[in-house]
C-alpha positions in Angstrom: -78.8 -29.5 10.7 -78.9 -28.8 14.4 -81.2 -25.8 14.0 -83.9 -28.2 12.6 -84.0 -30.0 15.9 -84.9 -26.8 17.8 -88.4 -25.7 18.8 -90.3 -22.4 18.6 -91.6 -20.5 21.6 -95.0 -21.8 22.5 -96.6 -18.4 22.3 -95.4 -18.1 18.7 -97.4 -21.1 17.6 -100.6 -20.6 19.5 -102.3 -18.8 16.7 -101.4 -18.2 13.0 -99.4 -15.1 12.3 -98.6 -13.0 9.3 -95.2 -11.6 8.6 -95.0 -8.1 10.0 -92.5 -6.1 7.9 -92.5 -3.2 10.4 -91.5 -5.6 13.1 -88.7 -6.9 11.0 -87.5 -3.4 10.3 -87.7 -2.5 14.0 -85.7 -5.7 14.7 -83.0 -4.6 12.3 -82.9 -1.1 13.8 -82.5 -2.4 17.3 -80.0 -5.2 16.7 -78.0 -4.0 13.8 -76.2 -1.1 15.6 -75.3 -3.5 18.5 -73.3 -5.7 16.1 -71.7 -2.6 14.5 -70.8 -1.1 17.8 -69.0 -4.3 18.9 -67.3 -4.6 15.5 -65.7 -1.1 16.2 -64.8 -2.1 19.8 -63.1 -5.3 18.4 -61.3 -3.3 15.7 -60.1 -0.8 18.3 -59.0 -3.5 20.7 -57.1 -5.4 18.1 -55.5 -2.4 16.4 -54.9 0.1 19.2 -54.6 -2.1 22.4 -52.9 -5.3 21.4 -51.4 -4.1 18.1 -52.0 -7.2 16.1 -50.4 -8.1 12.7 -52.5 -8.7 9.6 -52.5 -12.5 10.2 -53.4 -12.0 13.9 -56.2 -9.7 12.9 -57.6 -12.2 10.5 -57.3 -14.9 13.2 -58.9 -12.8 15.9 -61.7 -11.7 13.6 -62.5 -15.3 12.7 -62.7 -16.2 16.4 -64.8 -13.3 17.6 -67.1 -13.3 14.6 -67.9 -17.0 14.9 -68.4 -16.8 18.6 -70.7 -13.8 18.5 -72.7 -15.2 15.6 -73.3 -18.4 17.4 -74.3 -16.5 20.5 -76.6 -14.3 18.4 -78.4 -17.4 17.1 -78.9 -18.7 20.7 -80.2 -15.3 21.9 -82.6 -14.3 19.2 -84.1 -17.7 18.8 -86.5 -17.0 21.7 -88.3 -14.0 23.2 -87.4 -15.2 26.6 -84.0 -14.9 28.3 -81.8 -17.3 26.4 -80.9 -19.3 29.5 -84.6 -19.7 30.4 -85.6 -21.3 27.1 -82.8 -23.7 26.2 -82.3 -24.8 22.6 -82.4 -28.5 21.6 -79.6 -30.6 22.9 -78.1 -31.0 19.5 -78.2 -27.3 18.8 -76.6 -26.5 22.2 -73.9 -29.1 22.0 -73.0 -28.4 18.3 -72.8 -24.7 19.2 -70.5 -25.5 22.2 -68.3 -27.7 20.0 -68.0 -25.1 17.2 -67.1 -22.5 19.8 -64.4 -24.7 21.2 -63.0 -25.3 17.7 -63.0 -21.5 17.1 -61.0 -21.0 20.3 -58.4 -23.8 19.6 -58.1 -23.8 15.8 -55.6 -20.9 15.7 -53.1 -23.0 17.7 -53.0 -25.9 15.2 -50.2 -25.8 12.6 -52.7 -26.8 9.9 -54.6 -23.5 10.5 -51.5 -21.5 9.6 -51.1 -23.4 6.3 -54.7 -23.4 5.3 -56.1 -20.2 6.7 -53.0 -18.1 7.4 -54.0 -18.1 11.1 -51.6 -17.1 13.8 -51.7 -18.2 17.4 -53.1 -15.4 19.5 -51.5 -14.1 22.7 -53.3 -14.7 26.0 -54.1 -11.0 26.2 -55.6 -11.0 22.7 -57.7 -14.1 23.4 -58.8 -12.8 26.8 -59.8 -9.5 25.3 -61.8 -11.3 22.6 -63.6 -13.4 25.1 -64.4 -10.4 27.2 -65.7 -8.5 24.2 -67.8 -11.6 23.3 -69.3 -11.8 26.8 -70.1 -8.0 26.7 -71.7 -8.5 23.3 -73.9 -11.4 24.6 -75.0 -9.4 27.7 -75.8 -6.3 25.5 -77.7 -8.3 23.0 -79.8 -9.9 25.7 -80.6 -6.5 27.2 -81.5 -5.1 23.8 -83.7 -8.1 23.1 -85.6 -7.6 26.4 -86.1 -3.9 25.6 -87.2 -4.7 22.0 -89.8 -7.2 23.1 -91.0 -5.0 26.0 -91.6 -2.2 23.4 -93.9 -4.4 21.3 
């Protein structure tokens, strides 16, 4: 619902455009490996650094996946730097609220019963936040490089 309130970059609507399959393929080749790389970083952190249990892994994976997917939406929605072309207020606020829910949900007893989530340690949560921030920075850099190459 909130995505419908967002707007497209002005330069994208100045003239009619056709879908460019090669551009879509290049987009996938640029951005797909970034996501996979950070998946491996997250796996490594959870399994070999903080040694999480299965339930903690499930919880952590939910948190980091939701946060990075929300961040991806905000980053790839524009060709400009994400912070220079802000989304609609509804999209921005709903993204912030969902991010906050993702961060606090593991600590509610209902989440344990419904999703089998387990509260995460401060070091686990801190690491997930650092991984998410690194992902956002990397994605923004890759986006700049991608659009510079076009």
